[in-house]
C-alpha positions, 0 to 999 in steps of 0.5 A: 145425240143426247138432249142438250140440258137446259141452262138458265136463260138471262137474255133481255131482262129475264131474272133482272126483277127485284125480289118482292120481299126486298121491297116490303117497306113503305114507298111511293111510285109516281108515273111520269109521261113526258114529251121528248124533243122530237115530240114523242112520249116516254114513260118513267116511274119514280120510286121514293121513300120520303119524297125529300131525296136529293139524289135520284138514280136512273135505270133504263134499257134501250129495248127492254123494260121492267118496272122493277129492276133488282137494284131499286131496293138498294138505291132506296136503302141508300136514301136516294130516289130511283127513276125507272124509264121505259124506252119508246120502242119496248122489245122492238128492234124494228124502230130502235135507233140509239140516237133517238133513244138519247132524246128519251133519256134527255127528257127524263134528265131535264124533268128530274132536274126540274123536280129539284134533284141535286144529283142525278146518277145514271145506272146502266145495266147490261144494254143500258150501259151502252145507252148511258155511255152514249148519252153521257158522251153527247151530253158532255159535248158542245151542242154543235159537236153532237151527232146530227144524223143516225148511221142510217142518215136520219136527221136527229136534233141533238144540238137543239135538245136540252141534254143535262149531263149526269153527275155519276155513272154506274155500269152493272154487267155492261157489255161493249155495246149492242152492236159489239155484243152481236159482233162477238156472237154472230154466226159467220158460217151463214153462207146465204143470208136468204137461207137460214140453214146454209152452212159453211162447214169450215166456219161452223161453230157447232161442228165437232170437226171444228171443236164443238162438244155438246153441252154441258161439256166445254168445247175446244176451238183451236187458235187458228179456228178462232182467228178465222172465225173472228175475221169472218164475223167482221166480214158478215157484219160488213156485208149486212151493213152494205145490204142495209145501206143499199136499201136506204140508197134505193129509197133515197133515190126514189124520194129524190125522183119524187121531189124532181116531179116523178109521181108514178105509183112505182116511184111512190112505192119505192119511196115508202117501202121499208124492208124488214130484214131477218138476221138469223144465227146471232148466238154463236160467241165461241166463248159461250161454248169453250170455257178456256177462251177468256176464262171466268166463273161462267158455265157453258152456254149463253144468255139464251141457255145451253142449246145453241140450236134453239137460240141460233135457229129459233124465232127469238134472238138478238136482232132477229127482225130489223130495219136498215136504220135500226140495224146500222144504229143498234146492232152493227158492231161497225156502224153503231155509235153506241159502244164504249169503244166510241164513247168511253174516252169522252166520259169525264164523270165519276164512274163505277163498273161492277162486273159479274164473274160468271157473266155470259155476255160480258167476258173478262177481256170485254170488261177490261176494255170497257174500264180502260176506255172510260176517260175519267180518272175517278173510276173504280172496277169491282168484281162479284160472283154472279151470272149476267143479272147477278143470279147465284152461281152456286146453290146456297151462296149469296146472290151477286145482286145483293153484293152489287147492291152493297157496292152501289150503296157504298158508291152513292154514300161517298162524298163528291 
């Protein structure tokens, strides 16, 4: 087999930083370390040119952080301030529960209101879109109607938190939610969760008998295989959910025994134990390898490049190491609350959706579903050429980042 050519890697926020030449202008940066409602800390950086801006645009990802998102220069050029927020669990799937991340967003929203900003716009890029959609859904609800527990059962006091609602939303290259993203990408041919090399040949997406062709050529999967594959992906998520809930039930039972007086060492250990689960083979969305499925301007390959073996069996990948709590809240396409499918209908603020036509994570059908789910009638969808983070699809062409930046500026200038 010939060596698989490398593709451009855009997983996480690789390639999502600004071009330093575009920030060659006077600006100030103010750091803020804020307390959240659950007594945690969250960090934010406020960029401004005049210090008198009335509108601030917030950018955050639930599990990644770059202090220099590529749209900040465009936000400043629009005469607005930009607030770039770090999550409490940077790059850490072990502790990321979206319901708790909402408290990070809430702390910054309240602080920005206290600074006198009259208009707050949430700009969600990639996974930040699902986070901000979830926050907006909860912020618009009456406090007593907000979620009270995470999918894993942890109490979260969203009802008692001050959660100012945003005035506008901008979603750039959004995917349906991190759980839905994984639902589309998880490899269902794993026949034994304890053996990363186990393969059910009938479901193997990287077997030539099922239609796989070595990149950069496009694979060709039959409709029958695609249908079986999607059903098997859902079934694997169901099994992983059941595994997570069994872990939580075991611990909950031990804690109940302790409250009833059982202080044995064995029970104490079971009550404290928080297993770490390795989730293998999470980069296998058929659309990444078969360009005829959900066709767009993308090239063969996923967010991790063109070598599916490296991203599927390697040490780095989405949801590679999780706890039961973080799996259910963030990565389960069934249990996670942070998806447009669940949150979109309650979004009743002006919303702009910007789609990159060569996106390797959010495909045309996903984008159509995201846009349709948003409840407000004051919404607009724009399409520009670029990959997941707006990098140029062809040498010499203007990047999607610049094109998206112009659309952001136009939206910010429109009267409300």
